[in-house]
C-alpha positions as CSV (number, residue, x, y, z in Angstrom):
1,X,-48.1,141.3,33.9
2,X,-50.3,140.5,31.2
3,X,-52.1,143.9,30.9
4,X,-49.1,146.1,30.8
5,X,-47.6,144.8,27.6
6,X,-49.4,146.8,25.6
7,X,-48.0,149.6,27.3
8,X,-44.4,148.2,27.1
9,X,-44.6,147.5,23.8
10,X,-45.1,151.0,22.7
11,X,-42.2,152.2,25.4
12,X,-39.7,150.1,23.6
13,X,-40.6,151.5,20.2
14,X,-40.2,155.0,21.8
15,X,-36.7,153.9,23.6
16,X,-35.6,152.9,20.2
17,X,-36.8,156.0,18.7
18,X,-35.1,158.1,21.6
19,X,-31.8,156.1,21.1
20,X,-31.2,158.0,17.7
21,X,-31.2,161.3,20.0
22,X,-27.7,160.5,21.0
23,X,-26.2,160.5,17.6
24,X,-26.6,164.2,17.7
25,X,-24.1,164.8,20.4
26,X,-21.8,162.2,18.9
27,X,-21.6,164.0,15.7
28,X,-20.9,167.2,17.6
29,X,-18.2,165.0,19.7
30,X,-16.4,163.7,16.7
31,X,-16.6,166.9,14.9
32,X,-14.9,168.4,18.1
33,X,-12.4,165.6,18.3
34,X,-13.7,164.5,21.4
35,X,-13.2,161.0,21.4
36,X,-13.4,160.4,25.0
37,X,-17.2,161.5,25.2
38,X,-17.8,160.5,21.6
39,X,-17.4,157.2,23.4
40,X,-20.1,157.7,25.9
41,X,-22.8,159.0,23.2
42,X,-22.3,156.2,21.5
43,X,-22.6,153.5,23.7
44,X,-25.7,155.6,25.0
45,X,-26.9,155.0,21.7
46,X,-26.5,151.2,21.4
47,X,-27.6,150.6,25.0
48,X,-30.9,152.9,24.2
49,X,-31.4,151.0,21.3
50,X,-30.6,147.5,22.6
51,X,-33.2,148.0,25.8
52,X,-35.6,148.9,23.5
53,X,-35.3,146.1,21.1
54,X,-35.0,143.5,24.2
55,X,-38.3,144.9,25.5
56,X,-40.5,145.1,22.6
57,X,-39.0,141.4,21.8
58,X,-40.1,140.6,25.2
59,X,-43.8,141.3,24.5
60,X,-44.1,140.9,21.0
61,X,-46.7,138.4,21.5
62,X,-49.3,140.8,23.1
63,X,-52.2,141.3,20.8
64,X,-54.4,143.8,22.7
65,X,-54.8,147.6,21.2
66,X,-54.2,150.1,23.7
67,X,-56.8,151.3,25.5
68,X,-57.4,155.0,27.1
69,X,-56.5,153.6,30.5
70,X,-53.2,152.4,29.2
71,X,-52.6,156.0,27.9
72,X,-52.2,157.5,31.3
73,X,-49.7,154.7,32.3
74,X,-47.8,155.1,29.2
75,X,-47.2,158.8,28.9
76,X,-46.4,158.7,32.6
77,X,-43.8,156.0,32.0
78,X,-42.6,157.5,29.1
79,X,-41.9,161.2,30.8
80,X,-40.1,158.9,34.0
81,X,-38.1,156.6,31.7
82,X,-36.7,159.2,28.9
83,X,-35.4,161.2,31.6
84,X,-33.5,158.2,32.9
85,X,-31.9,157.5,29.6
86,X,-30.8,161.1,29.4
87,X,-29.2,161.1,32.6
88,X,-26.9,158.4,32.5
89,X,-24.9,160.0,30.0
90,X,-24.5,162.9,31.8
91,X,-22.7,160.9,34.8
92,X,-20.0,160.1,32.7
93,X,-19.4,163.4,31.0
94,X,-20.1,165.8,33.7
95,X,-17.5,165.7,36.9
96,X,-18.8,164.9,40.2
97,X,-22.4,164.7,39.0
98,X,-25.0,162.8,41.3
99,X,-27.4,161.0,40.1
100,X,-30.0,162.9,41.8
101,X,-28.8,166.1,39.8
102,X,-28.5,164.2,36.5
103,X,-31.8,163.1,36.9
104,X,-32.9,166.7,37.7
105,X,-31.1,167.7,34.7
106,X,-32.5,165.4,32.1
107,X,-36.1,166.0,33.4
108,X,-35.7,169.5,33.4
109,X,-34.5,169.0,29.8
110,X,-37.1,166.9,28.9
111,X,-40.1,168.8,30.1
112,X,-38.9,172.0,29.0
113,X,-38.5,173.8,32.3
114,X,-34.9,174.8,32.2
115,X,-34.1,175.0,35.9
116,X,-30.8,173.7,36.1
117,X,-28.9,171.8,38.8
118,X,-25.3,172.7,36.8
119,X,-22.6,175.2,37.0
120,X,-19.7,175.9,34.9
121,X,-21.8,175.4,31.6
122,X,-19.2,177.4,29.8
123,X,-16.3,174.8,31.0
124,X,-18.5,171.9,29.7
125,X,-17.5,169.9,26.8
126,X,-19.6,170.9,24.0
127,X,-21.3,167.8,23.2
128,X,-22.7,167.9,26.9
129,X,-24.3,171.7,26.5
130,X,-25.6,169.9,23.2
131,X,-27.6,167.1,24.7
132,X,-28.9,169.7,27.5
133,X,-30.6,171.6,24.7
134,X,-31.4,168.9,22.2
135,X,-33.1,167.6,25.4
136,X,-35.5,170.5,25.2
137,X,-36.5,170.4,21.1
138,X,-37.3,166.9,21.8
139,X,-39.5,167.4,24.8
140,X,-41.1,170.3,22.7
141,X,-41.7,167.7,19.9
142,X,-42.9,165.2,22.3
143,X,-45.3,168.0,24.3
144,X,-46.8,168.9,20.8
145,X,-48.0,165.5,19.9
146,X,-48.7,164.7,23.6
147,X,-50.9,168.0,24.1
148,X,-52.7,167.7,20.7
149,X,-53.0,164.5,19.8
150,X,-52.4,161.9,23.2
151,X,-54.0,163.8,26.2
152,X,-57.5,165.0,24.4
153,X,-57.8,160.9,23.4
154,X,-58.0,160.5,27.3
155,X,-60.2,163.1,27.8
156,X,-57.4,165.7,29.7
157,X,-55.3,168.7,28.6
158,X,-56.1,171.9,27.7
159,X,-56.3,171.0,24.1
160,X,-59.8,169.4,25.0
161,X,-60.9,173.2,25.4
162,X,-60.6,173.8,21.9
163,X,-63.6,172.1,21.5
164,X,-65.6,174.9,22.8
165,X,-63.4,177.4,21.1
166,X,-63.0,176.2,17.5
167,X,-65.6,176.8,15.3
168,X,-66.5,175.2,11.8
169,X,-64.7,171.9,10.6
170,X,-61.8,172.5,13.3
171,X,-63.8,171.4,15.9
172,X,-62.4,167.9,16.3
173,X,-59.6,167.0,18.9
174,X,-57.4,166.3,15.6
175,X,-57.1,168.3,12.6
176,X,-56.4,165.7,10.4
177,X,-58.1,162.0,10.4
178,X,-55.0,160.5,12.4
179,X,-52.7,161.0,15.2
180,X,-50.0,160.6,13.1
181,X,-51.0,162.9,10.4
182,X,-51.5,165.3,12.6
183,X,-48.2,165.0,14.3
184,X,-46.8,165.2,10.9
185,X,-47.8,168.5,10.1
186,X,-47.6,170.2,13.5
187,X,-43.9,168.9,13.4
188,X,-43.4,170.4,9.9
189,X,-44.7,173.8,11.2
190,X,-42.2,173.4,14.3
191,X,-39.3,172.3,12.1
192,X,-39.7,175.4,9.7
193,X,-39.9,178.1,12.5
194,X,-36.7,175.9,14.0
195,X,-35.1,176.9,10.5
196,X,-35.9,180.4,11.0
197,X,-34.9,180.9,14.4
198,X,-31.2,179.1,13.8
199,X,-30.6,181.4,11.0
200,X,-31.7,184.1,12.9
201,X,-29.4,183.7,15.6
202,X,-26.6,183.0,13.5
203,X,-27.1,186.2,11.4
204,X,-27.8,188.3,14.9
205,X,-24.1,187.2,15.7
206,X,-24.0,183.8,17.4
207,X,-21.8,181.3,16.2
208,X,-23.2,177.8,15.1
209,X,-23.3,175.9,18.3
210,X,-24.9,178.5,20.3
211,X,-27.2,179.3,17.9
212,X,-28.2,175.8,17.4
213,X,-28.3,175.5,21.1
214,X,-30.5,178.6,21.6
215,X,-32.9,177.5,18.6
216,X,-33.8,174.4,20.5
217,X,-34.3,175.7,23.8
218,X,-36.4,178.8,22.1
219,X,-38.4,176.7,19.9
220,X,-38.9,174.3,23.2
221,X,-39.5,177.2,25.2
222,X,-36.8,175.6,27.8
223,X,-34.3,178.1,28.8
224,X,-31.2,176.2,29.0
225,X,-28.2,177.9,28.0
226,X,-24.4,177.2,27.0
227,X,-23.4,180.0,29.1
228,X,-23.9,180.1,33.1
229,X,-24.6,184.3,32.3
230,X,-27.5,183.3,29.6
231,X,-28.2,185.9,27.4
232,X,-26.2,188.5,29.5
233,X,-23.2,186.5,28.0
234,X,-24.2,188.0,24.8
235,X,-25.0,191.7,25.7
236,X,-26.6,192.1,22.6
237,X,-29.8,193.7,21.9
238,X,-30.6,192.0,18.1
239,X,-30.1,188.3,19.9
240,X,-32.5,189.4,22.4
241,X,-35.0,190.8,19.9
242,X,-34.3,187.4,18.0
243,X,-35.3,185.6,21.3
244,X,-38.1,187.5,22.0
245,X,-39.7,187.2,18.8
246,X,-39.1,183.3,18.8
247,X,-40.2,182.7,22.1
248,X,-43.4,184.8,21.3
249,X,-44.2,182.7,18.5
250,X,-43.8,179.2,20.2
251,X,-46.0,180.4,23.1
252,X,-49.0,180.1,20.1
253,X,-50.5,176.9,19.8
254,X,-48.8,174.7,16.4
255,X,-52.6,173.7,15.8
256,X,-53.3,177.5,15.3
257,X,-50.1,178.1,12.9
258,X,-51.2,174.6,11.0
259,X,-54.8,176.0,10.7
260,X,-53.2,179.2,8.9
261,X,-51.0,177.1,6.5
262,X,-54.1,174.7,5.8
263,X,-56.3,177.8,4.9
264,X,-53.3,180.1,3.4
265,X,-55.1,182.9,5.8
266,X,-54.3,184.6,9.0
267,X,-57.4,185.0,10.0
268,X,-57.4,181.8,12.0
269,X,-55.0,183.6,14.7
270,X,-56.8,187.4,14.4
271,X,-60.1,185.4,15.4
272,X,-58.7,183.7,18.1
273,X,-59.8,184.8,21.8
274,X,-56.7,182.8,23.2
275,X,-53.9,184.7,20.9
276,X,-55.5,187.9,21.5
277,X,-55.4,187.5,25.4
278,X,-51.7,186.2,25.1
279,X,-50.1,189.0,23.1
280,X,-52.0,191.2,25.1
281,X,-50.7,190.1,28.6
282,X,-47.3,189.9,26.9
283,X,-47.6,193.6,25.8
284,X,-49.4,194.8,29.4
285,X,-46.9,193.0,31.2
286,X,-44.1,194.7,29.2
287,X,-44.9,198.1,29.8
288,X,-45.9,197.8,33.4
289,X,-42.7,195.9,34.4
290,X,-40.9,198.7,32.0
291,X,-42.6,201.7,34.3
292,X,-42.1,200.1,37.2
293,X,-38.3,199.5,36.5
294,X,-38.5,203.4,35.5
295,X,-40.0,204.6,38.2
296,X,-37.9,202.9,40.9
297,X,-34.5,204.1,39.2
298,X,-33.1,200.4,38.3
299,X,-32.9,201.8,34.8
300,X,-32.1,205.2,33.4
301,X,-33.7,205.5,30.5
302,X,-37.0,204.3,28.9
303,X,-35.3,202.0,26.0
304,X,-33.1,200.4,28.6
305,X,-36.2,199.6,30.8
306,X,-38.0,198.6,27.5
307,X,-35.6,196.1,26.5
308,X,-35.0,194.7,29.6
309,X,-38.9,194.3,30.7
310,X,-39.4,192.9,27.3
311,X,-36.9,190.2,27.1
312,X,-37.8,189.3,30.7
313,X,-41.6,189.5,30.7
314,X,-41.6,187.3,27.6
315,X,-39.1,184.8,28.6
316,X,-41.0,184.0,32.0
317,X,-44.7,184.4,30.8
318,X,-43.9,182.0,27.6
319,X,-41.8,179.8,30.4
320,X,-38.7,179.7,28.8
321,X,-36.8,181.0,31.3
322,X,-33.9,183.0,29.9
323,X,-32.0,185.9,31.4
324,X,-30.0,188.8,30.6
325,X,-30.0,190.4,34.2
326,X,-30.6,189.4,37.7
327,X,-34.1,190.2,37.8
328,X,-34.4,188.9,41.3
329,X,-32.8,192.3,42.5
330,X,-35.4,194.3,40.4
331,X,-38.6,195.7,42.7
332,X,-40.0,192.4,44.2
333,X,-43.6,193.5,42.3
334,X,-41.6,193.0,38.7
335,X,-40.2,189.2,38.9
336,X,-43.5,188.3,41.1
337,X,-45.7,189.4,38.5
338,X,-43.3,187.8,35.7
339,X,-43.7,184.5,37.6
340,X,-47.3,184.9,37.6
341,X,-47.4,185.3,34.3
342,X,-45.6,182.6,33.4
343,X,-48.3,180.1,35.2
344,X,-51.0,180.8,32.6
345,X,-50.0,182.9,29.5
346,X,-49.1,180.6,27.2
347,X,-51.4,179.0,24.8
348,X,-52.7,175.2,24.7
349,X,-50.9,173.5,22.0
350,X,-47.9,175.5,22.4
351,X,-44.6,174.3,24.1
352,X,-45.0,176.5,26.9
353,X,-45.9,175.3,30.4
354,X,-48.5,176.6,32.8
355,X,-52.4,176.2,33.4
356,X,-52.3,177.5,30.1
357,X,-54.5,180.9,28.7
358,X,-57.3,179.4,27.5
359,X,-58.4,178.1,31.2
360,X,-57.5,181.6,32.5
361,X,-60.0,182.9,30.0
362,X,-62.8,180.5,31.2
363,X,-61.9,180.7,34.8
364,X,-62.3,184.8,34.4
365,X,-65.8,184.5,32.1
366,X,-67.1,182.0,35.1
367,X,-66.2,184.3,37.7
368,X,-67.9,187.2,36.0
369,X,-70.8,185.0,35.1
370,X,-71.3,184.3,38.8
371,X,-71.1,188.2,40.1
372,X,-73.5,188.8,37.4
373,X,-75.6,186.2,38.9
374,X,-75.5,187.6,42.3
375,X,-77.4,190.5,41.1
376,X,-79.5,188.9,38.4
377,X,-80.2,185.4,39.8
378,X,-82.8,184.3,36.7
379,X,-80.2,185.9,33.7
380,X,-79.2,183.8,31.5
381,X,-75.6,184.6,31.2
382,X,-73.7,181.3,29.3
383,X,-69.7,181.1,29.2
384,X,-68.5,181.6,25.5
385,X,-65.0,181.5,23.8
386,X,-65.1,182.0,20.2
387,X,-68.6,182.9,19.9
388,X,-69.4,179.0,21.0
389,X,-70.8,178.0,24.5
390,X,-69.0,176.5,26.6
391,X,-70.3,173.2,28.1
392,X,-70.7,173.2,31.8
393,X,-68.8,170.0,31.8
394,X,-65.7,171.9,30.4
395,X,-66.1,174.3,33.1
396,X,-66.4,171.8,35.9
397,X,-63.0,170.1,34.7
398,X,-61.4,173.4,34.9
399,X,-62.4,174.1,38.1
400,X,-61.7,170.9,39.1
401,X,-57.9,171.1,37.4
402,X,-57.5,174.7,39.4
403,X,-58.6,172.9,42.3
404,X,-56.0,169.9,42.0
405,X,-53.5,172.5,40.4
406,X,-53.7,174.8,43.6
407,X,-53.8,171.7,46.2
408,X,-50.5,170.7,44.3
409,X,-48.3,173.5,44.5
410,X,-49.4,174.1,48.6
411,X,-48.3,170.5,49.1
412,X,-45.3,170.2,47.4
413,X,-44.0,173.7,49.1
414,X,-45.2,172.2,52.5
415,X,-42.8,169.6,51.7
416,X,-40.0,171.8,50.6
417,X,-40.4,174.1,53.5
418,X,-40.3,170.5,56.0
419,X,-36.7,169.8,54.3
420,X,-35.3,173.0,55.4
421,X,-35.8,175.5,52.8
422,X,-36.7,179.2,53.4
423,X,-40.1,180.3,52.0
424,X,-39.3,182.2,49.3
425,X,-37.1,179.7,47.7
426,X,-39.3,176.7,48.1
427,X,-42.3,178.3,47.3
428,X,-41.0,179.9,43.8
429,X,-38.9,176.4,43.3
430,X,-42.3,174.6,43.4
431,X,-44.2,177.3,41.1
432,X,-41.5,177.3,38.7
433,X,-41.1,173.7,38.1
434,X,-45.0,173.1,38.4
435,X,-45.6,175.4,35.7
436,X,-41.8,174.4,33.6
437,X,-40.7,178.1,34.2
438,X,-37.1,177.8,34.5
439,X,-35.6,179.9,37.2
440,X,-37.1,181.0,40.4
441,X,-36.2,183.3,43.2
442,X,-34.3,183.2,46.3
443,X,-31.5,180.2,46.3
444,X,-32.8,179.4,42.9
445,X,-33.0,182.5,41.0
446,X,-31.6,183.6,38.3
447,X,-28.2,183.8,39.4
448,X,-28.0,180.9,41.0
449,X,-28.8,177.2,40.2
450,X,-30.7,174.3,41.7
451,X,-27.5,172.2,42.4
452,X,-27.6,173.8,46.0
453,X,-30.3,172.2,46.8
454,X,-30.0,168.6,48.4
455,X,-30.9,165.2,46.7
456,X,-34.6,165.4,48.4
457,X,-35.3,168.3,47.3
458,X,-34.2,167.9,44.1
459,X,-36.4,164.9,43.6
460,X,-39.3,166.5,44.8
461,X,-39.1,169.5,42.4
462,X,-38.1,166.6,39.1
463,X,-41.5,165.2,40.7
464,X,-43.0,168.3,40.4
465,X,-41.7,168.9,36.9
466,X,-43.4,165.8,35.5
467,X,-46.8,166.8,37.5
468,X,-46.9,170.0,35.5
469,X,-45.7,168.7,32.0
470,X,-48.1,165.9,32.2
471,X,-51.0,168.3,33.0
472,X,-51.2,167.1,36.5
473,X,-54.4,164.5,36.3
474,X,-52.4,161.9,34.0
475,X,-50.1,161.1,36.8
476,X,-52.2,161.7,39.7
477,X,-55.1,159.0,38.3
478,X,-52.3,156.9,38.5
479,X,-52.3,157.0,42.7
480,X,-56.2,156.1,42.5
481,X,-57.2,152.5,43.9
482,X,-60.0,152.7,41.1
483,X,-57.0,153.0,38.1
484,X,-55.7,149.4,38.9
485,X,-59.0,147.9,39.6
486,X,-60.0,145.5,36.9
């Protein structure tokens, strides 16, 4: 127990900080005159704050600092405990909601996955939808801190790869000397883009509550909506255009925006190999899906096909998960391609999920090098990214990550098949949860919802979301005997 005290001390502070999130739905409840739900959010605030305070007091005498080994346990505990705290109020504000569904919904929110176990969203109290969407905004803030500041210190995460691709003074894991300063700088960028997104949605025709909720889920790349029909509810090309712009912006590393702000120049973005590949994938995917839809007469005109393709390709590739049409009814190539893009398209350091574009670039370059070496065994052909040679240790880490990634997807899919699901639903549900994409295919498609699954299946997918959000290894390392040895 003594060895856990530093972890519990930090967890206590996180709980106390998280308690203030309840004030957001509380304010909306009071504004809407919803006294019954206001009491739920107020109680949640008090209990979470009290739980954090009691936990902090119980370990206040520990003097040891956090070690890297503690970090693995801490980040996993935070992403297990906070969804439990976030799920509890849903049990009292959503009729007939079971614990497995509530926890799944909260996990989906905080991991910015966007897979929902709820239906009848239009009829839910406003504060409940505010809470669901705000969880994804909080998740976005936490993800930025996690992937930029915390996981690199543990030797994990896609941001580690920036050491290979970032030239000059930005070579360090942190852009400023301390994690807190780095986080403040990145969150400043996040809040600035959020304000612009909120205003743009309002000017495009949304009312203030919808603009706020969809700003939260756009910037967090989460995809929750306050309507069962998602963006089909608005049926507005302008609203979809705003979503496309800000989903695309949120899929780029916030580290890069911070660097642009510090350098007062967009050259950092233009010279970034990952950003260029990301934009090319979005453009190529949009054009490809547009022509597929047109060729199969899914849409009558190219502008209509382009509008649908652009929105859904950007939505799924950035792991947001919004929908304005039932793309499961499109030619099978289109939805499968879009989900595949969601597995890797977003940049490391963004709020998106998946393996990240930088890993995909390194895998492609490594494969190309091996093909060349078959023909020319003695050729010196190092893998480079951004003009710098990528160390062999980084390439080995990427290959190990991909092995675990593939094994996790196969293993979880087999578990879901064993539980009685059909192949399409099982495989797509695992893919979208591990990669934090949101809606899948089959029973959990864009017009379906995850509430049709049983409790066991929801718990498996909750673990899949946790696994994907924390970059696999920081969770799986806890399952090794070596971790628990002194």
